[in-house]
N, C-alpha and C positions, 0 to 999 in steps of 0.2 A: 504494500500500500504506500502511496505517496502521501506525504503530509508535511505541514509546516509546524515546526517545533519551536517553542519560545518559552522563556521564563518571564513571569510577570511578578516581580518581587522587588523589594526595596533595594535601591542602589545596584540593580543587577539586570542585565539584559542578555539573554542567550538565544541563539537561533541556529537552526540546522535544517534549512529548507531542502527537502529532497524531492520536491514535486510541486504540483499545483494545489492550491487551497480547494477544498471541497471534493477531492477525489477519494471516494471510499470503495472503489471497485475491488471486489473480491472479499469484502468483509461481510459475513453473514448477518442479515438483519439490519444492516446499516445502509444509508443512502443519503445523498445530498443533492441539492439543486445543482444544475450545471455550473461550472466555474464562472466567476464574474467576467463579463465581457464576452462570454460565449454566444455565438449566434443561435445556439440551441436553447438558450434560456427561455423557459416558459413557466409562468407562475401559477398555471392551472395544473390540475391532475387529470390523467386519463382514467375514465370510468369504464370498467368492464363488468357489467352486471353478472356475467357468467363466471367470473373469477371466484375460486374457492376461498373462503375466509382463512385467516391465519389460525392454525391450531391453538386451542386454548389449554394452557397447562395449569397445574395445581399451583395456587399462590397462597403464601402465608400472609397473615395480616402484618402490616407494618407496625412499628412500635407505636406510632401515633394512633393508628386504627385500633390497636389492641387497647390502648388506654381509654379512648373514647368508648369502645364497646363495653369495657368493664364498668365504667361510670354510668353509661346509659342503661346497662342491664340492671344495675343496682337501683336506679331511679324507677325502673319498671317493676321490680320485684318487691322492694321495701322502700317506697318513696320517702317516708319520714326518717328513715335511718341512713339513707343513701350518702349524704354528705359526710357523716361521721365515718362510715365504713370506707368511703373513697379516700379519706385522709389517712386511714390506717394502711391502706394498700398503696400509698404513694411510693414508699420505699421499695417494695418488691416490683412495682411497675418500673421504677427508675433503674432497677438492676437488669431489666431486659436489654440486651445489646442494642446499641444505636444502629440505625440503617445508614451506613456511611456511604456517601456518594463518591463517585470517582471512576475513572476508566470508562467503561461502557454503560454506566448507569447515570442517567440524567435526573431521575426522580426516585424518591424513596420507594415508590410502588414497584420499581424495577429491581430493587435490592432483594434478592431471594436466597442469599447465602444462609446456611444453617449449620451451626456447630454445637458442640457440647455445652457451651455457655448459654445458648438458647434453651436447650433441653433443661438444664439446671434452673434457669430463670423461670421457665414455664411451670416446672414442678413446684418451685417455691411460691410462685404467684397463685397457682391453683390451691395449694395448701392454705395459703393466707386468705384467699377468697372464701373457702369453705369455713374456716375457723371464724373469720370476721362476720360472715353472713348469719351465723347462728351463735355468736359469741356470748350472748346473754339471753335471759328469758324474754326480754322485750323484743329483741331482734328475731329470736326463734318464733315467738308467737306472731309477730308481724308477717313472717314468711309463711307459716303454716295456716294461719287464719283461725277460725272458730274451733276447729277440731283439736287445737292445741290446748284450749282452755275449758272445754266442756267437761261435764262430770263423768263421762263414759270413756272406757278404753276400747270399746268394741269397734270403733271406727279408726283406731290408730293406724292399722295397716293400710287402709284405704287413703288415709291422710298422707302417709309417706309416699304411696304410689302417685297421688295427685301432685304433690309438690315436686317430685322428680320429673314428672311429665311437664309441669309448668315451667320449671327452671330450664329444663332441656329445650323446650320450645323457644324460649328467649335466647339462650346461648347458641343453640344450633341453627337458629333462624328458621326453624321448621319443626313439626311435631316429631317426637321420637318414634322410630319404628318399634314394632313389638319386640324384636330381639334386643334392641337397644334398651328399651324400658326394662326388660328382664335383667339385662346385664347390670345396669346401674342400681336396680333394686337389690340385686344380690350383693352389692358392695355395702349396702346398709345391713350390716350383720349384727342385729340386736333386736330384742323384743320391745314392743311399745314405742314410746317416743324418746329416743336416746340422742342427746345432743352431739356426742362424739361421733356416733355412727352417721348422723345426718351431715355433719361437717365433712366426713370422708366421702359421702356420696356427692355432695356439692363440689368438693375439690376435684373429684374424678371428672365431673362434667366440665369444669373450668379448664382442665388440662387436656381435654380430648381434641383430636384433630378436627372434628366438625366445628369446633369453636375457634381454633387457632388458624384454620385455613379456609379459604374460599373454595369449596368443593362444588363443582358444577358438572353433573353427569348428564343433564338433559332428560327430556321425556320423549315426546313424539319424534320420529325420524323425519327430518326435512329432506335429506338426500343421502340415502344409505351408501351410495357409491363414493361419496366424498366425506362420509362420517359426520354429517351436519345434523344437529338436533336442536329443537326448540328448548329453551330453558323451562324448567318447571315453574309454576307460579311462585313457589317459595324461593327458588334460585333467582328468579327475576326480581323479587322483592329485595333480596339481599344485594343483588348487583345495583339496583337503584339506590338503596340506602348507603352503600359504601361509595358509590359515585358522588352523590350529593352531600352526604353527611360524614363520610369517612367513619361510619359506625353501623351498628346493626339496626334492623328495622324496628320501628316502634309498633305498638299494638295495632294501630289503625292500618298500617301497611301489612302486617301479618294477617289481620282479619280480611283485608282485601284479597290476599293470596288464597285464604281459606274459602271464602265465599264465591270466588271466581270472578269478582268484579275487576280484578287487576288485569285479567286477560281480555277484557272488552276495551274497545277503542276509547270510549268515554271515560271508563274507570281508570285506565292507564294514564290518560292525559290529566285527569284530576289529581292523581297521585304525583305525577311529575311536577305539576304546578304547585302542589302543596309542599312537597319536599324542597323545591327551590325557593319558595317564599319563607321557609322556616329559618330562624336565626342560625341553626346549625350549618346551613349552606354556606354562610360566610367563612367559617373556618376552613371549608374545603377550597373555596376560591383563594383564600389567603395562602393556603399550602401551595396551590398551583402557581400563583403569582410570585410567591417567595422563591420557589424552586426554579421557575422559569427565568427570573431576573437575578438568580444567584444571591439573594439577599443575605444568606448565611455567610457569605464571603465578606460582608461589611466588617472591617476590623474593629477591635476594641481600641478606639482612638486614645482613650485615657491611659493606655499601657505605657506610652512614652511621654506622659505629661511632665515627668521630672527631668527629661533630657533637655539640656539648655537650648539646643537649636530648635527643637519642636516647641518648647515653651515660648521662645521668642517669636517663632513663626505664628503661633496661635494667638498670642497676645491676650486680649480680654475674652477671647472665645476658647480658652483652654478647655478641652473636653472633660466632662464628668463621666463617671462610670455608667450613668444612665443615658448618655447621648446616643450611643449606638442603637439601642432599642427604640428610642424616640425617632430617629431618622428612618428606621425600618417601618415604623408605624405610619410615618408621613407618606411613604410610598404606598403602603397597603391601603391607607385611607383614600388616596387618589384613585387607585384601582377599584376599590369597593364603591366609590362614588359613582363611577361611570358604569359599573356593573349592576348596582342595585338602586341607588338613589335617583339617577337620571334616567328617565324613561327613554329607551332607545339609545343609550350611551354606546359609543362605538370604539373599536380599537383605535381608529384615527384620533379620537378624543384624548386617548392616553398620551399621544405624541404632540398634541397641540394645546392642551389645557394650560391656562394661566392662573387657575385657581390654586390657592394655598391651603394646606392642611396642617400647618404648624400649630400644635396644641400647647407648646411650652415656650418660654422666653428664650431658652438657649437655641432651639431650632429657629425661632423667629429671627434671632440675631444673625444667624448665618445667612438668612434671606433678606438682610437689610432692614430688620425690624418690621416685618410685615405684621399686620394685625393678627392676633391669635384667633384660632377657630375653636368654637365651643363644642364641636363634635356632632351637632344636631342641625343647626340652621345652615343656610346657604354659605359656602365657604367664601372668604374674602379673596380679592384678586392680589396677585403678587405685585409688589411695588417696583421690582426690577424688570425691565423689559427683556433681559436675557433669560428669565425663567419661563421657558416655554416647553411644555411636555415633560414626560417622565425622565428623560435623559438629562434634564437640567436639575433634578432633585439631588440633594446633598448625598443621600445614600448611594447614588449611582456614581458619585464622583470622589467621595472622601476616602482618605487612607490615614494611617498613623505615622506618616513621615512628614518631613519638612519640604517635600517636593512632590509634584504630581506624578501620576503613573499613566502616561498616554497609551502605552502598549496595553495595559490592563483594560483601559477604557475601550480601545479599539477591538480587542479580542471579545469583549462582552457583546458589542454590536454584531460582529461577524458570527459568533457562535450562537447567541440566543435569539437574535432578531433576523438574521439572514441565513441561518442553518448551514454555515460553512464549517467544515470539520477541521479543527486545529488541535494538534497534540503537543503536550509538554515533552521536552527532550529528556533522555536518560542522563546526560551530562550537564544538568542545569546549572552546576556551579562552575562551569568551564570559563565563562566570559564574564568579567565583572565591570560594572560601570563605576569608575573611580569617583571619589568625592569631588564635588565641584570646587573650582578655584574662583568662581564668580565671573569668568570671562565668557561663558557660553550659557545660553538658556537650556532648559531641559530638552526642548525640541531639537536644538542644534546638536546637543551631545548624542541623543538617540539616533538622529539622522546620520551622523558621522559614523556611529558604531554599527547600525543595523542596515543601512542602505548604501554602503560603499559599492561603487560600480564594480560589477563582476563577482561580488561575493554571493555565497549560497543563501545569505539572509535576505538579500535585496528583493527577490521575487515575492516572498511572502510579506515582508514588511512594507512593500509598496502598497499593498492592500490594507494592512493592519494600521500602520502609523497615521495616515490621514484621518481615520475615524476617531483617533484619540487626540491628535493635534488640534482638531477643530474645537475641542472642549478646553483648550488652554486658557480661555477666558475665565475659567473657574479654578481656584487653587486647590490644595490638597485637603481642605476642609469643606470644599464645595462652595466657597464664597466667591462672589464676583470680584474680579481684580482687573486692573488696567496695566499692571506690570508684574514681573516675576521677582520676588525678593529672595536672594540667595544668602543662606546663613552658614557660617563655619560651625563645626561641632561644639565650640565654646559658646555659641549664641551670638557671636559678632555678625553684624550685617556686612556681607562682603560686596554685594552689588544689588542694584535695582534695575533690571533689564527689561527692555521692551518685549512684549509678547507678539507672536504671529499666529493667527488662527486661520489664515487663508490656506485652503487645500484644494487639490484637484484629484478627483477619483471618479470611479464609476460604480454604480449600485445595480446596474442591469446590463442588458446587451447594447445599450445605446452609447453615445459618445461620453467623454469625460465631462464631469460637472465641476463647477467651482463653488465652494462653500466657505463662509467665514464665521458661521455661528452654528450652535447646536440646533437652534430653531430651523435653520435652512436644511441641515442634514436630516432632522427628524421628518420634515415635510417630504424630502426626497425619498426617504425610506418608505413612507406611506405611499407615495406616488408610484414607486417602483413595483408595488404589488407583492414584493418578496416577503415582507413581514407578515402579511396575511397568510400566505402559504406556509411560512415557517411556524406561525402561531398555531395553525391547524395541526401541523405535525407534532408540535410539542404537546398539544392537548391530547392527542391520541396516545402518546407515550405515557402521560400522566394517568389517563383513564384506564388503559389496559395493562400498564406495567410492562411494556415491551416497546421495542423500536418499530416504527411504522414500516410497512411493506408497500412500496409505491404502486405495485401492480395489484396486489390483493386488497389493499386498503384504498385504492384509487377513488372509488365512489364515495366512501366515507370522508376522505380528505377533501375532495372537491366540494362536497356538501358543506363541510365546516368552513372551508375557505370562502365560499360564497356568502355564508352567514356573517362573516366579518369584513368582507370587501364592501367598499362604498359605504352606504348608510346602514348596513347590517349591524344589528345590535349584539353586544357581548352576551347579554342575558339570553337572547334567542339561541346563540351558538352553544352556550353552556347547557341549555335544556335540550336542544335539538339532537345532540348525540344520543340521547336516550331513545329516540324514535328510529334510529338506524337499525336495519336488519341485523347487522353485526353485533349490536348491543344486546339483542334479545336471543341470540343463538350461541351455540357452542360447537366448535369443530374439534373432535377428539384426535389426538395424535395417532400415528401408526401404532 
């Protein structure tokens, strides 16, 4: 595979370009739009209705999905006790291994590694769940109901049978089969109502594969030759709930699966609308936007607050430990505003918005003391004309150094907005960018190092660097600036240099364009049509936990792309994927 390799780190630039950006030929499951400038560039997807769907594998719940599922299950089973029990389970939930992104996994739903640490954590969580659920008489009675407190013991066995089936229906997202009910009833090895035995049975349910995994076997055969099956009503309910809520179905959705209304056109649409309108849907879109825009990569800027050069650079805006989270919230609020609050909010709005969502004075100060937003009313407008679109938000620009990172900024645009494939090198420590002596701007130094004529770096960085250089109007804290201040490690100001944001590059198959602002670049990205196609591809990855297949997913991708192209709304796209045939079916592997 040919790829561009680079390091995006403080005081360091590495490159080892061995081919053209975007070429993923020969990599299973991976694909890219044609290389920038290619005459073959097409931002639409070819739809072949006869193409067989991508086989659906067994997927374990992500750590976030597992946490949501445990807490929501408690709210369904013992609502009055749910908060206290969830607090007790916080530690065993935290012990579940994180879903670490990297390599071929763009989203946590794609991380399917499983090791002994998972097994141990699931076992510990199951035991803690069972013990906490019936840990005292109040909780046990709340779970069992009237049969736990009446005067007779004649109904004790039926009471245990009933609670096992009830808890099983919630955790497994479907009724227990008769063999399952018999199995878990056998774990309750005690006469009468025994708290310890009940805890064991509840623990067994909570550590069972039907709870920890999304198991989709299908029901009626759609096409036996290609092993395509319609999802069962309960499997469909589960797919809907984990798509919109990142959690298990509530009682209303389970009931719709049970009574058959979920499989009717009207009933299905009603459930999709209900799930998307619920507050839980926001946590799912936050997860998508956060992973799409790599918000986890926003550094802890206060980590270098004691360093003389960084302290001098930041001045009155020296970051606090809370600033990172606040900057991430600022971006998430912008995205949520055009997804939920603005009727018909579009993907283009994310790149053209001048609304401010600064909730605290430290964020507002970075934005030139914009008025604070109260979180509910219409957001104020930015006071700085440079603040146009999501790429001008501080979280997309800031780092914890006293200098900007144009390469990092450019890579974000190429990877996440244009779906160009770029890899980090194995020898990322090989080439170092020395400390500045104040005679060159950051742009000049990076250009000299990475775009030397005839070097292997030049080809890739010709595409990467301009997309970062155009943002040099913003400093390393995301503040608007008119010049670049260069500091010595001791905090001494070495120079105040003029900045240059004018760049020439291409974003599509057309001629080179000239930009000198993030606003102009953002508009060009939208006009190119590539961000709409790339957005659709990323949403398929997030939804199905796999890379898209441009041939088999062509109809789905094109449908999603059309929903965010032009005046298509974000909310319509997020909901529309649930109506695709591929969402309601499963294709079994060989």
